[in-house]
C-alpha positions in Angstrom: -13.7 24.3 3.2 -13.5 22.0 6.1 -11.8 18.7 6.3 -15.2 17.0 6.8 -16.4 18.2 3.3 -13.8 15.8 1.8 -15.1 12.7 3.7 -18.6 13.5 4.8 -21.2 10.7 4.5 -23.1 12.4 1.6 -24.5 10.9 -1.5 -22.0 12.7 -3.8 -19.1 11.3 -1.7 -20.8 7.9 -1.8 -20.6 8.0 -5.6 -17.0 9.0 -5.4 -16.2 6.1 -3.1 -17.9 3.8 -5.7 -15.9 5.3 -8.3 -12.7 4.7 -6.3 -13.5 1.1 -5.8 -14.2 0.7 -9.5 -10.8 2.3 -10.4 -9.1 -0.1 -8.1 -11.1 -3.0 -9.6 -10.1 -2.0 -13.1 -6.5 -2.6 -12.3 -7.3 -6.3 -11.7 -9.1 -6.9 -15.1 -7.3 -9.1 -17.6 -8.9 -8.2 -20.7 -9.1 -4.7 -22.5 -13.0 -4.9 -22.7 -13.2 -5.6 -18.8 -10.7 -2.6 -18.1 -12.7 -0.2 -20.4 -16.0 -1.2 -19.1 -15.1 -0.9 -15.4 -13.2 2.4 -16.1 -16.3 3.7 -17.9 -18.3 2.8 -14.7 -15.7 4.5 -12.5 -15.8 7.7 -14.7 -19.5 7.7 -14.6 -19.6 7.6 -10.9 -17.0 10.2 -10.6 -19.3 12.4 -13.0 -22.1 11.9 -10.3 -19.8 12.7 -7.6 -18.6 15.9 -9.0 -22.2 17.0 -10.1 -23.4 16.4 -6.6 -20.7 18.8 -5.3 -21.6 21.4 -8.0 -18.1 20.8 -9.7 -19.5 20.8 -13.3 -16.1 21.0 -15.1 -15.3 17.7 -13.3 -18.6 16.3 -14.4 -18.0 17.2 -18.1 -14.4 15.8 -18.0 -15.6 12.6 -16.2 -18.4 12.2 -18.8 -16.0 12.6 -21.7 -13.7 9.8 -20.1 -16.8 7.6 -19.8 -17.3 7.7 -23.5 -13.4 7.3 -24.4 -13.2 4.3 -22.0 -16.2 2.7 -23.6 -14.6 3.2 -27.0 -11.3 1.9 -25.6 -13.0 -1.2 -24.3 -13.9 -2.2 -27.9 -11.0 -0.7 -29.9 -9.5 -4.1 -30.2 -12.2 -5.3 -32.1 -13.3 -2.1 -33.9 -10.1 -0.2 -34.6 -12.1 2.9 -35.7 -12.9 3.5 -32.0 -9.3 4.3 -31.4 -10.1 7.8 -33.0 -12.4 8.5 -30.2 -9.7 10.1 -28.2 -9.1 12.6 -31.0 -12.7 13.5 -31.2 -13.0 13.7 -27.3 -10.4 16.4 -26.8 -12.2 19.0 -28.9 -15.5 18.1 -27.4 -14.1 18.1 -24.0 -12.7 21.8 -24.4 -15.7 23.0 -26.1 -18.0 21.8 -23.5 -15.7 22.9 -20.6 -15.7 26.4 -21.9 -19.4 26.5 -21.6 -19.2 25.5 -17.9 -16.2 27.6 -17.1 -16.6 29.8 -13.9 -12.8 30.4 -12.9 -9.3 29.4 -13.3 -9.7 26.1 -11.2 -12.1 24.9 -13.8 -9.4 24.3 -16.5 -7.6 21.8 -14.3 -9.6 18.7 -15.1 -9.5 19.5 -18.8 -5.8 19.9 -18.7 -5.3 16.9 -16.7 -7.3 14.6 -19.1 -5.5 16.3 -22.0 -2.1 15.2 -20.6 -3.5 11.6 -20.1 -4.9 11.4 -23.6 -1.7 12.9 -25.3 0.1 10.3 -23.3 -2.1 7.4 -24.4 -1.6 8.3 -28.0 2.2 7.8 -27.8 4.0 4.6 -28.8 6.3 4.7 -25.8 4.8 3.5 -22.6 7.1 5.6 -20.6 5.5 8.7 -22.2 1.9 7.4 -21.3 2.9 6.8 -17.7 4.5 10.2 -17.3 1.5 11.8 -18.8 -0.6 10.1 -16.3 1.8 11.0 -13.4 1.9 14.7 -14.3 -1.8 14.9 -14.8 -2.3 14.1 -11.1 -0.9 17.4 -9.9 -3.6 19.2 -11.9 -6.4 16.9 -10.5 -5.1 17.4 -7.0 -5.5 21.1 -7.4 -9.1 20.6 -8.7 -10.0 18.0 -6.0 -8.7 20.2 -3.1 -10.7 23.2 -4.6 -14.0 21.2 -4.8 -13.4 19.1 -1.7 -13.2 15.6 -3.1 -11.7 13.0 -0.7 -12.3 10.2 -3.3 -10.8 12.2 -6.1 -7.6 12.7 -3.9 -7.2 9.2 -3.1 -7.7 8.3 -6.8 -4.9 10.8 -7.5 -2.7 9.1 -5.1 -3.5 5.7 -6.7 -2.9 6.7 -10.1 0.3 8.8 -9.5 1.7 5.9 -7.5 0.9 3.3 -10.2 2.2 5.4 -12.9 5.6 6.2 -11.1 6.0 2.7 -10.1 5.5 1.6 -13.7 8.1 4.1 -14.7 10.6 2.8 -12.3 9.7 -0.9 -12.7 9.6 -1.0 -16.5 12.0 1.9 -17.5 14.4 2.7 -14.9 15.4 -0.6 -13.2 15.7 -2.6 -16.5 18.3 -0.2 -17.6 20.3 -0.6 -14.3 20.2 -4.4 -14.2 20.9 -5.0 -18.0 24.4 -6.6 -18.4 27.0 -4.7 -20.4 27.4 -5.9 -23.8 30.3 -8.2 -24.4 30.5 -9.2 -20.7 30.6 -12.9 -21.6 27.4 -13.7 -20.0 25.6 -14.5 -23.2 22.7 -12.5 -22.1 20.9 -10.3 -24.8 20.8 -6.5 -24.0 17.3 -6.2 -25.9 
């Protein structure tokens, strides 16, 4: 596959660029509903992007994520929607098996599984680590199908996840004063 396939001005790539823009916009939203709705839009556009490239495992996964993002948008108001991610994984794997054509096809489903399992944990570091680790699987898939927008999305999500780990989990431990140092600062 040539480099041009990744960034060619095609309809599938246009959908991918819109998806990437929506992904970036989702980081700027202030409310759960906004984040979920914009992420659902990004996932839907990625589904169109992958479908246009004939990458149906990516399409299936993106459509599944569209549904879970919509559920997540309203999970604060309707707690039963938090269960959507538990329903989504078996559906995702079942439908992914139907469109299986080779080993690369398992990468998107594995990536989203790491993300969903990370999101179901109580500790944010586990969620962030799940998202960071999943990007390696997505990079493999996006290289195989020639998705430039997908690769840039992988870079953004990986960088954001690792930045969150360092900023919220590594640096606070280093800057926390030792207990009993007389500063009066709380170590919690």
